[in-house]
Every structure is written in C-alpha cells, then in structure tokens.
N, C-alpha and C positions, 0 to 999 in steps of 0.2 A: 570550577563550574561544572554542573551536572550535564552529561551529554543527553541528546535526544533519545527517545525510546522508539522501538519499532512501531508501537501503537500510535505514537504521535505522528510518525512519518506516514502511516496508513491514513490517519485522520486528516492530515494535511493534504494528501493526494485526493482523498474523497471529497474534501471541501473544494479543492481546485476544480474537480470534475463537476461537482454539483452546481457551482457558479460559473462554469465554462471559462475558467481562468488558467487552464493548463499552459497556454502560451506565455503567461506572465510569471511562471514559476521561478525562474532564475532571478528576475527583477525583484520579486517579493522576498526571496531569501536574502538577496543583497541588501535590501532595505532593512530587514529584520536584524541582520548581523552588522549593520553599519558599514557595509562594503567588504567585510572580512572574508565572506565566502559566497558561493553560488550553489552549494549542494546541501540538501537537508541534513545529511549525516554529519556535517561540520557545524551545524547550529547547536546552541545550548538549549537545554530543557526549557528554561524560563522564556527564552526568546520565542520559541515555537509555540509554547503553551499560551502565551499572551495573544498571539495571532489566532490560534484555534478558538480560544474563549471569545475573542472579539467577533469572529465569524459566526459563532454559534449564538451570540447574544441576540435575544429577541426571536430566535428561531425555535419554534416548538419541536421537541424531539418526537419524530414520527418514524422511528426506525422500524423496519420490517422485522418480523421474528427471524432470528438467526443472523441478523446483520453483524453482530459482534464476532460470531464464529466465522463468518465469511471473511471479515476484515482480518481476523487472526490468520486464517489460511493464506490470504494474500500477502500479509506481512511476512510470514514464515517463508513463503515462496520467494519473495524478494531477497530475504536474507540468504537463502540457499542458491540464489542465482537462477532460479527457474523463470523469473520474469526479467526481461532485459529491454533496454531501449534499442530501437532499430530505426533507421532512416526510411522515410517514405516521401514520395513526391505527391504534393497536394496541388491541384490545379490552380487554386487561388493563392495559397501561402508559399508555394515552392517546396523546398526540402524541409521537412519537419521530422521531429523524433516522436515516435509513438511507442507504447508499451507492447511487447510481444509476450502474450500469455500462453503461447502454444505448449511450452514444456510443462508448465503447471497444469494446463488442461489435459495434456496427454497423461500425466501422472494420475490426476484425479479420475479420469475415465478408464484407467487401467487398474485401479485399486478399489477396494471395498465394494461400492455399489455400481461402479462402471457406468456413470452417467455424468453429464455436465454439472458443474458446481451449483448453479442456480436452480437446478431441479431437485436438489436434496431436501428432504423433510428435516424438521428440527432434530428428531432422533438420529437420523442419518448424519447430519452435520456434527452432532455430538461425537459420534464414533469417528468420523473423518478427522475432526480436530484432535482426538486422542492419538490417532495414527500419525498425523503429520507432526504432532509434538514429539513423538518418538523418533521419527525420521530427522526432524530438525535437531534434536539433542544429539543424535548420532553424527550428524553433519558437523555440528559445532565442536564435538570432541575430536573429530578428524582434523579440523582446522587448527587446533592448538598445537 
C-alpha cells in the first residue's frame, strides 16, 4: 500500500482545524486505519485520501491566494522538525497538545523578506517556497 504524502497530512490538519476537530485527531486516525494506528504518518494514502475527499465534498473551494504555497511551507517545516507538538494547560480541557510553530516562524522571519508567513505577497511566497525547497532537500540528504 502507498504511504501518505506530506501534502495529505497538511490537508488533514487543515481540515481538522477548519472544522475544529483537532481534539478528535487520534480517534479519526484510528477509525480510518481500523485501529491499526493513531498517527497520520502510519496511514495509507487511500485511507487518508478518502477522508479528505469526504470532508471536502460539497464544500466550495475558496482558497486564499497563496494557500497551497503556505501549506507546502508548513508541510516542509513539519518534515524538518521545525513544528513540534508541545504540552499546554487549558483551563477547560486540562493538559492538551498544541503545535509550536516558533522555529518555523523564526526561520521565516530571519530569511528572505524578514516578516511573518501570512504577510507575504504571492510573489514573495513563490520565492520563499523556492528557498525552503532547497533547505528541505538539503535536510533530506543529510537524513539519509
């Protein structure tokens, strides 16, 4: 079976956030895999794609310009370990895990245009994607 892609994982997380379902992530993954796993990286391509397609069914695509480029940057950042899960205490839910984007944001704000990700124009995002692709490729070569 074909493994999930980083784009699928990014889409999965975006849909969880869009529908405020982040707390159900592990349960959803367990259901998709028939109880085999609780991590997106352990899912198969077809399992996750069916869920993504179902969640997108009937939803008109209203992506902001540059959405795909931002999603790519976030996915590459996950892959390089620049985004991590950290524990946080919530007054209502208790101890929860949240994403820490500080390392990714630090890199973005110290390179190319030196401003937050969401403030980049389409042209600037294009250049930023090119730069992060090179960084990611270098990272992946070191991992081998």
